[in-house]
SEDOBA-380179 format. One record per residue (C-alpha): residue in three letters; x, y, z. Coordinates in nm, 2 decimals. Example, Ala and Ser with C-alpha at 12.3 -4.5 7.8 and 13.67 -1.06 7.14 Angstrom:
Ala | 1.23 | -0.45 | 0.78
Ser | 1.37 | -0.11 | 0.71
//
This chain:
Pro | 13.12 | 2.60 | -7.53
Ala | 13.27 | 2.63 | -7.88
Glu | 13.61 | 2.71 | -7.73
Leu | 13.57 | 2.42 | -7.49
Cys | 13.49 | 2.18 | -7.78
Gln | 13.78 | 2.29 | -8.00
Arg | 14.03 | 2.26 | -7.71
His | 13.93 | 1.92 | -7.58
Gly | 13.88 | 1.69 | -7.88
Cys | 13.55 | 1.82 | -8.02
His | 13.71 | 1.95 | -8.35
Cys | 13.49 | 2.10 | -8.62
Ala | 13.40 | 1.88 | -8.92
Gly | 13.58 | 1.95 | -9.24
Met | 13.44 | 2.19 | -9.49
Ala | 13.39 | 1.90 | -9.74
Met | 13.10 | 1.78 | -9.52
Gly | 12.90 | 2.09 | -9.63
Gly | 12.59 | 2.24 | -9.46
Pro | 12.23 | 2.13 | -9.50
Ala | 12.07 | 2.26 | -9.82
Leu | 11.83 | 2.54 | -9.76
Arg | 11.66 | 2.54 | -10.10
Ala | 11.31 | 2.39 | -10.13
Leu | 11.29 | 2.04 | -10.28
Ser | 11.00 | 1.90 | -10.47
Arg | 10.84 | 1.58 | -10.35
Asp | 10.80 | 1.47 | -10.71
Thr | 11.14 | 1.32 | -10.74
Ala | 11.04 | 1.12 | -11.04
Gln | 11.05 | 1.45 | -11.24
Ala | 11.41 | 1.52 | -11.15
Ala | 11.66 | 1.58 | -11.43
Pro | 11.86 | 1.28 | -11.55
Gly | 12.18 | 1.22 | -11.35
Val | 12.06 | 1.41 | -11.05
Met | 12.11 | 1.21 | -10.73
Gln | 11.79 | 1.08 | -10.58
Gly | 11.70 | 1.05 | -10.22
Glu | 11.40 | 0.94 | -10.01
Trp | 11.16 | 1.09 | -9.76
Val | 11.19 | 0.92 | -9.42
Gly | 10.94 | 0.96 | -9.14
Thr | 11.03 | 1.11 | -8.80
Phe | 10.89 | 1.36 | -8.55
Cys | 10.99 | 1.70 | -8.41
Thr | 11.12 | 1.76 | -8.06
Gly | 11.11 | 2.14 | -8.10
Cys | 10.82 | 2.17 | -7.86
Thr | 10.58 | 1.93 | -7.69
His | 10.34 | 1.91 | -7.98
Trp | 10.58 | 1.66 | -8.14
Cys | 10.46 | 1.71 | -8.50
Ser | 10.49 | 1.42 | -8.75
Leu | 10.76 | 1.50 | -9.00
Gln | 10.96 | 1.36 | -9.29
Ala | 11.32 | 1.42 | -9.37
Tyr | 11.47 | 1.41 | -9.72
Val | 11.78 | 1.19 | -9.71
Ile | 12.03 | 1.17 | -10.00
Asn | 12.35 | 0.97 | -9.97
Asp | 12.32 | 0.94 | -9.59
Arg | 12.26 | 1.31 | -9.55
Ala | 11.94 | 1.47 | -9.42
Ile | 11.90 | 1.79 | -9.63
Lys | 11.54 | 1.90 | -9.58
Ile | 11.25 | 1.88 | -9.34
Asp | 10.88 | 1.88 | -9.42
Gly | 10.55 | 1.79 | -9.25
Asn | 10.44 | 1.43 | -9.29
Pro | 10.17 | 1.43 | -9.56
Asn | 10.03 | 1.10 | -9.41
Ser | 9.95 | 1.27 | -9.08
Lys | 9.59 | 1.38 | -9.03
Val | 9.71 | 1.62 | -8.77
Gln | 9.99 | 1.81 | -8.95
Lys | 9.87 | 1.73 | -9.31
Gly | 10.22 | 1.80 | -9.45
Leu | 10.29 | 2.12 | -9.26
Ala | 10.59 | 2.19 | -9.03
Cys | 10.68 | 2.51 | -8.85
Ile | 11.02 | 2.68 | -8.86
Lys | 11.15 | 2.51 | -8.54
Ser | 11.16 | 2.17 | -8.72
His | 11.36 | 2.32 | -9.01
Leu | 11.62 | 2.44 | -8.76
Ser | 11.68 | 2.08 | -8.65
Leu | 11.91 | 2.02 | -8.94
Gln | 12.14 | 2.29 | -8.80
Gln | 12.15 | 2.10 | -8.47
Leu | 12.22 | 1.77 | -8.64
Tyr | 12.52 | 1.90 | -8.83
Asp | 12.64 | 2.16 | -8.59
Pro | 13.02 | 2.14 | -8.58
Asp | 13.01 | 2.22 | -8.20
Arg | 12.82 | 1.91 | -8.10
Val | 12.98 | 1.70 | -7.83
Lys | 13.17 | 1.44 | -8.03
Thr | 13.32 | 1.20 | -7.77
Pro | 13.28 | 1.13 | -7.40
Met | 13.48 | 1.38 | -7.19
Lys | 13.59 | 1.40 | -6.83
Arg | 13.66 | 1.69 | -6.60
Thr | 14.02 | 1.73 | -6.49
Asn | 13.98 | 2.05 | -6.28
Pro | 13.82 | 1.94 | -5.94
Asn | 13.70 | 2.29 | -5.87
Lys | 13.35 | 2.38 | -6.00
Gly | 13.21 | 2.72 | -6.07
Pro | 13.09 | 2.94 | -6.35
Lys | 13.44 | 3.09 | -6.38
Glu | 13.63 | 2.76 | -6.34
Asp | 13.75 | 2.60 | -6.66
Pro | 13.65 | 2.23 | -6.63
Glu | 13.96 | 2.14 | -6.85
Phe | 13.77 | 1.85 | -7.02
Val | 13.97 | 1.58 | -7.19
Pro | 13.84 | 1.31 | -7.43
Ile | 13.79 | 0.96 | -7.29
Ser | 13.63 | 0.64 | -7.40
Trp | 13.28 | 0.53 | -7.33
Asp | 13.42 | 0.25 | -7.12
Glu | 13.60 | 0.49 | -6.89
Ala | 13.32 | 0.74 | -6.87
Leu | 13.05 | 0.49 | -6.78
Gly | 13.29 | 0.31 | -6.55
Met | 13.34 | 0.63 | -6.35
Leu | 12.96 | 0.67 | -6.32
Ala | 12.91 | 0.31 | -6.22
Asp | 13.17 | 0.34 | -5.95
Lys | 13.00 | 0.64 | -5.80
Ile | 12.66 | 0.46 | -5.80
Met | 12.81 | 0.15 | -5.64
Glu | 12.96 | 0.37 | -5.36
Leu | 12.61 | 0.49 | -5.29
Arg | 12.47 | 0.14 | -5.27
Glu | 12.75 | 0.01 | -5.05
Asn | 12.69 | 0.30 | -4.81
Asn | 12.31 | 0.27 | -4.82
Glu | 12.29 | 0.62 | -4.97
Thr | 12.10 | 0.55 | -5.29
His | 11.86 | 0.83 | -5.20
Lys | 12.14 | 1.07 | -5.27
Phe | 12.13 | 0.98 | -5.64
Met | 11.92 | 1.19 | -5.89
Val | 11.81 | 1.18 | -6.25
Met | 11.70 | 1.51 | -6.42
Arg | 11.54 | 1.54 | -6.76
Gly | 11.41 | 1.80 | -7.00
Arg | 11.23 | 1.69 | -7.31
Tyr | 11.19 | 1.32 | -7.37
Ser | 11.03 | 1.05 | -7.59
Arg | 10.78 | 0.78 | -7.49
Leu | 11.08 | 0.56 | -7.40
Arg | 11.16 | 0.79 | -7.11
Gly | 11.05 | 0.54 | -6.85
Ile | 11.38 | 0.34 | -6.89
Leu | 11.62 | 0.62 | -6.79
Tyr | 11.38 | 0.85 | -6.60
Ser | 11.19 | 0.59 | -6.39
Ser | 11.33 | 0.24 | -6.39
Leu | 11.69 | 0.34 | -6.37
Pro | 11.67 | 0.55 | -6.05
Gly | 11.41 | 0.31 | -5.91
Ile | 11.63 | 0.00 | -5.94
Ile | 11.93 | 0.19 | -5.80
Gly | 11.71 | 0.30 | -5.51
Ser | 11.64 | 0.67 | -5.55
Pro | 11.31 | 0.86 | -5.54
Asn | 11.47 | 1.16 | -5.72
Asn | 11.36 | 1.17 | -6.08
Ile | 11.31 | 1.54 | -6.16
Ser | 11.16 | 1.66 | -6.48
His | 11.13 | 2.01 | -6.63
Ser | 10.75 | 2.00 | -6.63
Ser | 10.69 | 2.28 | -6.37
Ile | 10.89 | 2.53 | -6.58
Cys | 10.72 | 2.40 | -6.90
Ala | 10.34 | 2.37 | -6.88
Glu | 10.22 | 2.25 | -6.54
Ala | 10.04 | 2.58 | -6.46
Glu | 9.83 | 2.54 | -6.78
Lys | 9.72 | 2.20 | -6.67
Met | 9.56 | 2.35 | -6.36
Arg | 9.24 | 2.35 | -6.57
Tyr | 9.22 | 2.00 | -6.42
Tyr | 9.03 | 2.16 | -6.13
Leu | 8.78 | 2.30 | -6.37
Asp | 8.72 | 2.03 | -6.64
Gly | 8.90 | 1.72 | -6.50
Val | 9.16 | 1.70 | -6.78
Trp | 9.53 | 1.69 | -6.67
Gly | 9.72 | 1.74 | -7.00
Tyr | 9.74 | 1.94 | -7.31
Met | 9.43 | 2.04 | -7.51
Gln | 9.35 | 2.08 | -7.88
Tyr | 9.15 | 2.36 | -8.03
Asp | 8.88 | 2.33 | -8.31
Ile | 8.98 | 2.65 | -8.49
Pro | 8.80 | 2.58 | -8.82
Arg | 8.46 | 2.55 | -8.65
Ala | 8.51 | 2.83 | -8.39
Arg | 8.31 | 3.16 | -8.40
Tyr | 8.51 | 3.33 | -8.13
Ile | 8.88 | 3.27 | -8.03
Leu | 9.02 | 3.43 | -7.72
Leu | 9.39 | 3.37 | -7.67
Trp | 9.53 | 3.43 | -7.33
Gly | 9.91 | 3.44 | -7.29
Ala | 9.94 | 3.21 | -7.59
Asp | 10.11 | 3.28 | -7.92
Pro | 10.05 | 2.96 | -8.13
Leu | 10.14 | 3.12 | -8.46
Ser | 10.51 | 3.15 | -8.36
Ser | 10.57 | 2.96 | -8.03
Asn | 10.43 | 2.73 | -7.77
Arg | 10.26 | 2.41 | -7.90
Gln | 10.06 | 2.33 | -8.21
Thr | 10.23 | 2.60 | -8.42
Ser | 10.20 | 2.40 | -8.75
Val | 9.83 | 2.32 | -8.69
Ala | 9.76 | 2.68 | -8.59
Asn | 9.93 | 2.83 | -8.89
Arg | 9.74 | 2.60 | -9.12
Asn | 9.40 | 2.66 | -8.96
Trp | 9.44 | 3.03 | -8.89
Arg | 9.28 | 3.13 | -9.23
Tyr | 8.96 | 2.95 | -9.12
Gly | 8.97 | 3.13 | -8.79
Met | 9.01 | 3.47 | -8.96
Asp | 8.73 | 3.39 | -9.20
Asn | 8.48 | 3.24 | -8.95
Ala | 8.55 | 3.38 | -8.61
Arg | 8.64 | 3.70 | -8.42
Ile | 8.98 | 3.68 | -8.26
Ala | 9.11 | 3.85 | -7.95
Thr | 9.45 | 3.82 | -7.78
Val | 9.53 | 3.91 | -7.42
Glu | 9.90 | 3.96 | -7.41
Pro | 10.14 | 4.23 | -7.27
Arg | 10.34 | 4.21 | -7.59
Leu | 10.21 | 4.25 | -7.95
Thr | 10.29 | 3.89 | -8.05
Ala | 10.26 | 3.74 | -8.39
Thr | 9.92 | 3.60 | -8.30
Ala | 9.81 | 3.93 | -8.15
Ser | 9.90 | 4.10 | -8.48
Lys | 9.67 | 3.86 | -8.66
Ser | 9.38 | 3.92 | -8.42
Gly | 9.09 | 4.16 | -8.44
Glu | 9.14 | 4.27 | -8.08
Trp | 9.46 | 4.31 | -7.88
Leu | 9.42 | 4.35 | -7.50
Pro | 9.76 | 4.47 | -7.37
Val | 9.73 | 4.36 | -7.01
Lys | 9.97 | 4.47 | -6.75
Pro | 10.18 | 4.17 | -6.65
Gly | 10.04 | 3.99 | -6.34
Tyr | 9.68 | 4.12 | -6.38
Asp | 9.53 | 3.86 | -6.61
Gly | 9.30 | 3.74 | -6.34
Ala | 9.14 | 4.09 | -6.30
Val | 9.05 | 4.10 | -6.67
Ala | 8.92 | 3.74 | -6.67
Cys | 8.70 | 3.81 | -6.36
Ala | 8.57 | 4.13 | -6.52
Met | 8.47 | 3.95 | -6.84
Ala | 8.29 | 3.69 | -6.63
His | 8.12 | 3.98 | -6.44
Val | 7.99 | 4.13 | -6.77
Ile | 7.87 | 3.79 | -6.90
Leu | 7.68 | 3.72 | -6.57
Thr | 7.53 | 4.06 | -6.50
Glu | 7.41 | 4.09 | -6.86
Gly | 7.26 | 3.73 | -6.86
Leu | 7.48 | 3.62 | -7.15
Trp | 7.61 | 3.29 | -7.01
Tyr | 7.53 | 2.98 | -7.22
Lys | 7.24 | 2.83 | -7.03
Pro | 7.23 | 2.49 | -7.20
Phe | 7.57 | 2.42 | -7.05
Val | 7.58 | 2.64 | -6.74
Gly | 7.22 | 2.63 | -6.62
Asp | 7.00 | 2.91 | -6.50
Phe | 6.80 | 3.06 | -6.21
Lys | 6.51 | 2.84 | -6.12
Asp | 6.26 | 3.12 | -6.19
Gly | 6.45 | 3.26 | -6.50
Ala | 6.52 | 3.60 | -6.33
Asn | 6.88 | 3.71 | -6.34
Arg | 7.00 | 3.79 | -5.99
Phe | 7.36 | 3.86 | -6.07
Lys | 7.37 | 4.23 | -5.98
Pro | 7.70 | 4.42 | -5.93
Gly | 7.81 | 4.40 | -5.56
Glu | 7.51 | 4.18 | -5.45
Glu | 7.54 | 3.83 | -5.32
Val | 7.31 | 3.55 | -5.45
Asp | 7.15 | 3.26 | -5.27
Glu | 7.32 | 2.95 | -5.41
Asp | 7.00 | 2.75 | -5.38
Val | 6.81 | 2.96 | -5.64
Phe | 7.05 | 2.87 | -5.93
Glu | 7.03 | 2.52 | -6.09
Glu | 7.36 | 2.43 | -6.25
Lys | 7.39 | 2.17 | -6.53
His | 7.76 | 2.11 | -6.62
Thr | 7.92 | 2.36 | -6.39
Tyr | 7.98 | 2.36 | -6.02
Gly | 8.01 | 2.64 | -5.77
Leu | 7.93 | 2.93 | -6.01
Val | 7.73 | 3.13 | -5.76
Lys | 7.99 | 3.07 | -5.49
Trp | 8.25 | 3.21 | -5.72
Trp | 8.03 | 3.51 | -5.79
Asn | 7.98 | 3.57 | -5.42
Leu | 8.34 | 3.54 | -5.33
Tyr | 8.50 | 3.75 | -5.60
Val | 8.32 | 3.82 | -5.93
Lys | 8.04 | 4.03 | -5.79
Asn | 8.28 | 4.32 | -5.73
Ala | 8.50 | 4.26 | -6.04
Thr | 8.37 | 4.54 | -6.26
Pro | 8.54 | 4.63 | -6.58
Glu | 8.63 | 4.97 | -6.43
Trp | 8.80 | 4.79 | -6.14
Ala | 8.99 | 4.57 | -6.38
Glu | 9.10 | 4.87 | -6.59
Glu | 9.25 | 5.03 | -6.29
Lys | 9.46 | 4.73 | -6.22
Ser | 9.53 | 4.59 | -6.56
Glu | 9.53 | 4.90 | -6.78
Val | 9.30 | 4.73 | -7.03
Pro | 9.01 | 4.97 | -7.11
Ala | 8.68 | 4.88 | -6.94
Glu | 8.49 | 4.93 | -7.27
Gln | 8.72 | 4.68 | -7.45
Ile | 8.67 | 4.43 | -7.17
Arg | 8.29 | 4.47 | -7.21
Arg | 8.31 | 4.44 | -7.59
Val | 8.52 | 4.13 | -7.59
Ala | 8.30 | 3.96 | -7.32
Arg | 7.98 | 4.04 | -7.51
Asp | 8.11 | 3.93 | -7.85
Met | 8.25 | 3.61 | -7.71
Ala | 7.92 | 3.53 | -7.53
His | 7.71 | 3.60 | -7.85
Ala | 7.93 | 3.34 | -8.03
Ala | 7.86 | 3.06 | -7.77
Pro | 7.90 | 2.77 | -7.77
Asn | 8.16 | 2.77 | -8.06
Val | 8.41 | 2.95 | -7.84
Ile | 8.78 | 2.88 | -7.79
Val | 8.95 | 3.01 | -7.48
Trp | 9.31 | 2.92 | -7.54
Val | 9.50 | 2.98 | -7.22
Gly | 9.88 | 2.96 | -7.26
Gly | 10.16 | 3.00 | -7.01
Gly | 10.13 | 3.37 | -6.98
Pro | 9.88 | 3.41 | -6.69
Gly | 9.99 | 3.09 | -6.51
Met | 10.37 | 3.08 | -6.51
Gln | 10.42 | 3.36 | -6.26
Pro | 10.38 | 3.38 | -5.88
Arg | 10.02 | 3.30 | -5.78
Gly | 9.95 | 3.22 | -6.14
Thr | 9.72 | 2.92 | -6.09
Tyr | 9.41 | 3.12 | -6.00
Pro | 9.44 | 3.37 | -6.29
Met | 9.48 | 3.08 | -6.53
Met | 9.17 | 2.91 | -6.39
Ala | 8.97 | 3.24 | -6.40
Ala | 9.06 | 3.28 | -6.77
Tyr | 8.97 | 2.92 | -6.85
Thr | 8.64 | 2.96 | -6.66
Leu | 8.52 | 3.18 | -6.96
Ala | 8.52 | 2.87 | -7.17
Gly | 8.27 | 2.71 | -6.93
Leu | 8.05 | 3.02 | -6.92
Thr | 8.03 | 3.02 | -7.30
Gly | 7.98 | 2.64 | -7.33
Gly | 8.31 | 2.60 | -7.53
Ile | 8.45 | 2.31 | -7.33
Asp | 8.44 | 1.97 | -7.51
Asn | 8.23 | 2.12 | -7.78
Glu | 8.26 | 2.17 | -8.16
Gly | 8.44 | 2.49 | -8.23
Gly | 8.58 | 2.49 | -7.88
Val | 8.84 | 2.34 | -7.65
Leu | 8.88 | 1.96 | -7.68
Lys | 9.09 | 1.72 | -7.48
Tyr | 9.34 | 1.50 | -7.67
Asn | 9.20 | 1.19 | -7.83
Ser | 9.29 | 0.87 | -7.65
Arg | 9.58 | 0.66 | -7.77
Ser | 9.73 | 0.33 | -7.65
Phe | 10.09 | 0.23 | -7.60
Gly | 10.22 | -0.10 | -7.48
Ser | 10.37 | -0.11 | -7.13
Phe | 10.72 | -0.18 | -7.03
Pro | 10.80 | -0.49 | -6.82
Asp | 10.74 | -0.46 | -6.44
Asp | 11.06 | -0.35 | -6.27
Ser | 10.95 | -0.41 | -5.91
Pro | 11.11 | -0.76 | -5.90
Tyr | 11.45 | -0.60 | -5.95
Ile | 11.42 | -0.34 | -5.67
Asp | 11.61 | -0.50 | -5.39
Glu | 11.61 | -0.42 | -5.01
Ile | 11.88 | -0.15 | -5.05
Ala | 11.68 | 0.02 | -5.32
Gln | 11.35 | -0.02 | -5.12
Glu | 11.51 | 0.17 | -4.83
Gly | 11.63 | 0.44 | -5.05
Leu | 11.29 | 0.49 | -5.22
Lys | 11.13 | 0.56 | -4.88
His | 11.31 | 0.90 | -4.86
Glu | 11.15 | 1.23 | -4.96
Lys | 11.21 | 1.36 | -5.31
Ile | 11.47 | 1.63 | -5.33
Asp | 11.23 | 1.89 | -5.47
Gln | 11.03 | 1.89 | -5.14
Arg | 10.70 | 1.84 | -5.33
Gly | 10.40 | 1.77 | -5.11
Arg | 10.51 | 1.99 | -4.82
Leu | 10.27 | 2.25 | -4.70
Glu | 10.45 | 2.53 | -4.88
Trp | 10.49 | 2.32 | -5.19
Pro | 10.17 | 2.12 | -5.26
Asn | 10.25 | 2.07 | -5.63
Leu | 9.91 | 1.94 | -5.70
Lys | 9.88 | 1.70 | -5.99
Gly | 9.57 | 1.51 | -6.08
Gly | 9.42 | 1.61 | -5.74
Lys | 9.71 | 1.47 | -5.54
Ser | 9.94 | 1.68 | -5.32
Gly | 10.30 | 1.62 | -5.42
Gly | 10.20 | 1.46 | -5.74
Gly | 10.37 | 1.73 | -5.95
Val | 10.73 | 1.83 | -5.98
Asn | 10.90 | 2.14 | -5.83
Thr | 11.18 | 2.18 | -6.07
Asn | 11.33 | 2.51 | -5.97
Asn | 11.32 | 2.44 | -5.60
Val | 11.58 | 2.16 | -5.65
Ala | 11.86 | 2.41 | -5.65
Asp | 11.76 | 2.54 | -5.30
Ala | 11.71 | 2.19 | -5.17
Ile | 12.06 | 2.09 | -5.29
Leu | 12.21 | 2.40 | -5.13
Asp | 12.03 | 2.34 | -4.80
Gln | 12.08 | 1.96 | -4.81
Asp | 11.71 | 1.94 | -4.74
Pro | 11.59 | 1.67 | -4.74
Asn | 11.92 | 1.52 | -4.85
His | 12.26 | 1.59 | -5.00
Ile | 12.28 | 1.49 | -5.36
Lys | 12.61 | 1.31 | -5.43
Val | 12.56 | 1.16 | -5.78
Ala | 12.33 | 1.30 | -6.05
Met | 12.25 | 1.24 | -6.42
Gly | 12.09 | 1.49 | -6.65
Tyr | 11.96 | 1.45 | -7.01
Phe | 11.80 | 1.68 | -7.27
Asn | 11.81 | 1.96 | -7.01
Asn | 12.00 | 2.27 | -6.92
Phe | 11.85 | 2.38 | -6.58
Asn | 12.13 | 2.63 | -6.52
Phe | 12.00 | 2.83 | -6.81
Ala | 11.63 | 2.75 | -6.82
Asn | 11.54 | 2.82 | -6.45
Pro | 11.50 | 3.16 | -6.29
Gly | 11.78 | 3.24 | -6.04
Thr | 12.07 | 3.09 | -6.24
Asp | 12.32 | 3.18 | -5.97
Arg | 12.15 | 2.94 | -5.73
Trp | 12.18 | 2.66 | -5.99
His | 12.55 | 2.73 | -6.04
Glu | 12.61 | 2.71 | -5.67
Ala | 12.39 | 2.39 | -5.64
Met | 12.55 | 2.20 | -5.92
Ala | 12.90 | 2.29 | -5.78
Lys | 12.80 | 2.11 | -5.47
Val | 12.70 | 1.78 | -5.65
Asp | 12.99 | 1.55 | -5.60
Phe | 12.96 | 1.38 | -5.94
Phe | 12.74 | 1.48 | -6.23
Ala | 12.71 | 1.31 | -6.57
His | 12.54 | 1.51 | -6.85
Leu | 12.39 | 1.33 | -7.15
Thr | 12.36 | 1.59 | -7.42
Thr | 12.41 | 1.67 | -7.79
His | 12.57 | 2.01 | -7.71
Ala | 12.78 | 2.15 | -7.43
Ser | 12.58 | 2.40 | -7.22
Glu | 12.58 | 2.60 | -6.90
Met | 12.49 | 2.28 | -6.71
Ser | 12.76 | 2.08 | -6.88
Trp | 13.02 | 2.32 | -6.73
Phe | 12.95 | 2.16 | -6.39
Ala | 12.97 | 1.80 | -6.53
Asp | 13.23 | 1.54 | -6.42
Val | 13.17 | 1.34 | -6.74
Ile | 12.98 | 1.45 | -7.06
Leu | 12.82 | 1.17 | -7.26
Pro | 12.75 | 1.26 | -7.62
Ala | 12.39 | 1.19 | -7.72
Lys | 12.24 | 1.11 | -8.05
Asn | 11.99 | 1.35 | -8.21
Met | 11.65 | 1.20 | -8.14
Met | 11.50 | 1.32 | -8.47
Phe | 11.75 | 1.17 | -8.70
Glu | 11.99 | 0.92 | -8.54
Gln | 11.79 | 0.69 | -8.31
Trp | 11.47 | 0.50 | -8.26
Ala | 11.20 | 0.67 | -8.05
Leu | 10.83 | 0.72 | -8.02
Leu | 10.62 | 1.03 | -7.96
Asp | 10.25 | 1.12 | -8.02
Thr | 10.06 | 1.43 | -8.12
Ala | 9.70 | 1.55 | -8.15
Gly | 9.51 | 1.81 | -8.35
Asp | 9.21 | 1.86 | -8.57
Arg | 9.04 | 1.60 | -8.35
Tyr | 9.29 | 1.33 | -8.45
Arg | 9.57 | 1.15 | -8.25
Ala | 9.89 | 1.03 | -8.42
Val | 10.19 | 0.84 | -8.31
Gly | 10.53 | 0.93 | -8.47
Met | 10.84 | 0.72 | -8.48
Ser | 11.19 | 0.85 | -8.53
Gln | 11.46 | 0.62 | -8.68
Pro | 11.83 | 0.62 | -8.75
Met | 11.80 | 0.76 | -9.10
Val | 12.16 | 0.88 | -9.11
Glu | 12.48 | 0.74 | -8.96
Ser | 12.60 | 0.93 | -8.65
Ile | 12.90 | 1.13 | -8.75
Trp | 13.02 | 1.15 | -8.39
Asp | 13.07 | 0.88 | -8.12
Ala | 12.72 | 0.93 | -7.97
Arg | 12.47 | 0.70 | -7.81
Ala | 12.09 | 0.71 | -7.76
Met | 12.00 | 0.88 | -7.43
Glu | 11.70 | 0.67 | -7.32
Thr | 11.81 | 0.33 | -7.44
Glu | 12.17 | 0.27 | -7.54
Ile | 12.33 | 0.46 | -7.25
Pro | 12.12 | 0.30 | -6.98
Trp | 12.21 | -0.04 | -7.12
Met | 12.58 | 0.04 | -7.13
Leu | 12.56 | 0.17 | -6.77
Ala | 12.38 | -0.15 | -6.66
Glu | 12.66 | -0.36 | -6.81
Lys | 12.91 | -0.16 | -6.60
Leu | 12.71 | -0.21 | -6.29
Ala | 12.68 | -0.58 | -6.36
Glu | 13.06 | -0.60 | -6.39
Arg | 13.08 | -0.45 | -6.04
Gly | 12.84 | -0.71 | -5.89
Phe | 12.50 | -0.53 | -5.93
Asp | 12.32 | -0.70 | -6.22
Asn | 11.96 | -0.61 | -6.13
Met | 11.93 | -0.34 | -6.39
Leu | 12.08 | -0.54 | -6.67
Asn | 11.86 | -0.84 | -6.59
Tyr | 11.56 | -0.61 | -6.60
Phe | 11.66 | -0.47 | -6.94
Lys | 11.67 | -0.83 | -7.07
Glu | 11.30 | -0.85 | -6.99
Phe | 11.25 | -0.64 | -7.30
Lys | 11.23 | -0.94 | -7.54
Asp | 11.20 | -0.92 | -7.91
Pro | 10.82 | -0.95 | -7.98
Glu | 10.88 | -1.17 | -8.29
Thr | 11.16 | -1.41 | -8.17
Gly | 11.12 | -1.38 | -7.79
Lys | 11.50 | -1.34 | -7.76
Glu | 11.66 | -1.12 | -7.50
Pro | 11.86 | -0.82 | -7.62
Thr | 12.24 | -0.87 | -7.60
Ser | 12.37 | -0.53 | -7.70
Pro | 12.28 | -0.16 | -7.68
Glu | 12.17 | -0.17 | -8.04
Glu | 11.93 | -0.46 | -7.99
Phe | 11.80 | -0.30 | -7.68
Arg | 11.71 | 0.03 | -7.85
Arg | 11.50 | -0.16 | -8.11
Val | 11.31 | -0.39 | -7.88
Cys | 11.22 | -0.10 | -7.65
Leu | 10.98 | 0.02 | -7.92
//
């Protein structure tokens, strides 16, 4: 990508621009030496993971030079992890895409040089608009697709309304390669979404395939609170690799990959056979006598459950035979360690955190191991409890205008088609919120494009994503993207996916160069963060979710299809009631 940028108009910035300062800066700027240039701390958020921490950037003379946690946030309380500090390198990276570019080599492949050349925004969006109009004229809008990776709370404009008004059901997110398996706890506690963890009040913390001290979500909160966890709780980590979090734990259970479920069921076996479950939450046998005996079935009618459902059925189907010795043979975790962790965790009930990350779930047949691990939170009463696992606090955002009046007959016909990822089929239920086909099937899109099942994808847009790198089976994605007739990639940096683009549209950095909204939760608080254009864009970039859709809508209107532009004009200024008339006005009123 560096060679590509240097050869086709993406020249490096001059050395006089300098790099971001790496030295620490005091917040007490009033005590600075006389004559030293003063700046200001400007609020933003982090897009380094889906915890979306509230941050501040120190800006001097239109340059962001330092990142820190926002001291006004009750979630982060002024802390930020290393990922947020690296964002300055992204902002001022000389290899950013600097201007729109188009492909001049019609052949696509990993070894084909795209031979990109710089073009104007007018030409780039005109090319995309022409391709979309061809689909509409041929009643093939279902052959259009939008793909996204990360996003802001303004994503509905580009990810939902834009393909809907064009007439395509194909909006594909990265969620199934991100955290959907973790969310399968929905079938245990009814919560579809991320969770927060009450570390300061916990007495036992069991981490399962999660490394919050260095990766995944809530890194800043976990680092701040870990000292309380180490002081007040016993900590155990189930993980094949000795992670940063495992190294800070009292117990490390080095499970053999793929056998998390065996260890989880064995822990449940110990808790049940030894009568250690938390009865105020789970319930008990009607006569008080423990009938959970290894290898023996139990009559479901003799157990009276309180806040659980199907415990005895689960025992009869699987757990009754899941002894620690059986689990040791499969997982290579010592049986005695399984017993010790299960007992210690049960004795700490109900102030127990069972923190299940992507490890047990993001693998073939990973849903049930993930659910088995999370069931331990129920057996110990640690769900929705102080010192346990908590759902996110509620928050409220305003809604976007209704786009249905702008979906014409052509679009309605296109929307009737099956989504390209084949979700909802027997082999791909993709359950979300209890609905078959409710979730996305990201990695299957490559196979569906190659097989043209259910349809051939002729025109596609992608933003904040690099599916050719992020998905397993990258060769499939190379072949699939080579088959897409026209692909527009909205990105800050050229990537493996950009190699297959027909036009590359340079995007603004969401943390520093544009308006956007995101929210976070932790320590039993919910916070909404707002990014803002705190520095002028050095390059000829536009905001992905607001400015670029508006500019595309203008091009479509010039070609006789003004539904999208008319819809965007529904986003009126809340103070004046005026319609937006430019991309810059649109990006502000969308907030």
